[in-house]
C-alpha positions in Angstrom: 12.5 -0.4 -27.7 9.2 -0.9 -29.5 10.0 -4.6 -30.1 10.7 -5.2 -26.4 7.3 -3.7 -25.6 5.7 -5.9 -28.2 7.5 -9.0 -26.7 6.2 -8.0 -23.3 2.7 -7.8 -24.6 2.9 -11.3 -25.9 4.4 -12.5 -22.6 1.6 -10.9 -20.7 -1.0 -12.4 -23.1 0.7 -15.8 -22.6 0.4 -15.4 -18.8 -3.3 -14.7 -19.2 -3.8 -17.8 -21.3 -1.7 -19.8 -18.9 -3.9 -18.6 -16.0 -7.0 -19.8 -17.8 -5.4 -23.2 -18.6 -5.2 -22.4 -22.3 -1.8 -24.0 -22.7 -1.6 -24.1 -26.5 -2.4 -20.4 -26.7 0.1 -19.6 -23.9 2.9 -21.5 -25.7 2.1 -19.6 -28.9 2.4 -16.3 -27.1 5.6 -17.2 -25.3 7.0 -18.3 -28.6 6.0 -15.0 -30.2 7.7 -13.1 -27.3 11.0 -15.0 -27.7 11.0 -14.6 -31.5 10.7 -10.9 -31.0 13.1 -10.7 -28.0 15.4 -13.7 -27.9 16.6 -12.6 -24.4 13.1 -12.6 -22.8 14.1 -15.0 -20.0 10.7 -14.8 -18.4 9.0 -16.1 -21.6 11.3 -19.1 -21.8 10.8 -19.9 -18.2 7.0 -19.6 -18.3 6.9 -21.6 -21.6 8.8 -24.3 -19.7 6.2 -24.2 -16.9 3.3 -24.6 -19.4 5.1 -27.6 -21.0 5.5 -29.0 -17.5 1.8 -28.7 -16.9 1.2 -30.6 -20.2 3.6 -33.4 -18.9 5.9 -32.6 -21.8 8.9 -32.9 -19.4 11.8 -33.0 -21.8 10.6 -29.9 -23.7 10.0 -28.2 -20.4 13.6 -28.8 -19.4 14.8 -27.4 -22.7 12.8 -24.2 -22.3 14.0 -23.7 -18.8 17.6 -24.3 -19.9 17.1 -21.6 -22.6 16.1 -19.2 -19.7 19.2 -20.2 -17.9 21.3 -19.6 -21.0 19.9 -16.1 -21.4 21.0 -15.4 -17.8 19.8 -11.8 -17.7 17.6 -11.9 -14.6 19.0 -13.7 -11.5 15.5 -14.3 -10.0 14.2 -15.9 -13.1 17.5 -17.8 -13.6 17.0 -19.2 -10.1 13.3 -20.0 -10.9 14.3 -21.8 -14.1 16.6 -24.1 -12.0 13.7 -24.6 -9.6 11.4 -25.6 -12.4 13.8 -28.0 -13.9 14.1 -29.6 -10.5 10.3 -30.2 -10.4 10.5 -31.9 -13.8 13.4 -34.1 -12.7 11.5 -35.0 -9.5 8.4 -35.9 -11.4 10.6 -38.2 -13.6 12.0 -39.9 -10.5 15.5 -38.4 -10.9 15.7 -37.3 -7.3 19.4 -36.8 -7.0 19.5 -34.5 -10.1 16.4 -32.7 -8.8 18.2 -32.1 -5.5 21.2 -30.7 -7.3 19.0 -28.3 -9.3 17.1 -27.1 -6.2 20.5 -26.5 -4.5 21.6 -24.5 -7.5 18.4 -22.5 -7.4 18.9 -21.7 -3.7 22.5 -20.8 -4.2 21.7 -18.4 -7.1 18.8 -16.8 -5.1 20.9 -16.5 -2.0 23.8 -14.8 -3.9 21.3 -12.4 -5.4 19.9 -11.5 -2.0 23.4 -11.0 -0.6 24.4 -8.7 -3.4 21.3 -6.6 -3.0 21.8 -6.1 0.7 25.3 -4.6 0.2 
């Protein structure tokens, strides 16, 4: 349990760095979080977002795919697909981007339906 709390502290520190545009420091904190808790889907996803902001598109996709592979939080799972779609769009891969946005919407809709039951 303590290790999850430590991973969360690194994640939150990464978010603070990200908010200040300190991308290298944010990446380091997200990496620390995932080294401590390899299932920290939020850290993988935000790490991908930082890489996207640095125009490191292929690396961003890989980190978001890691979030998808963890698949422990449907909202973040949907968000990871959404973030990949942004990268693909930026790369001019419009059809693939559309497929990822559809997947993000499908996952999010399924999550909303299951919660309303």
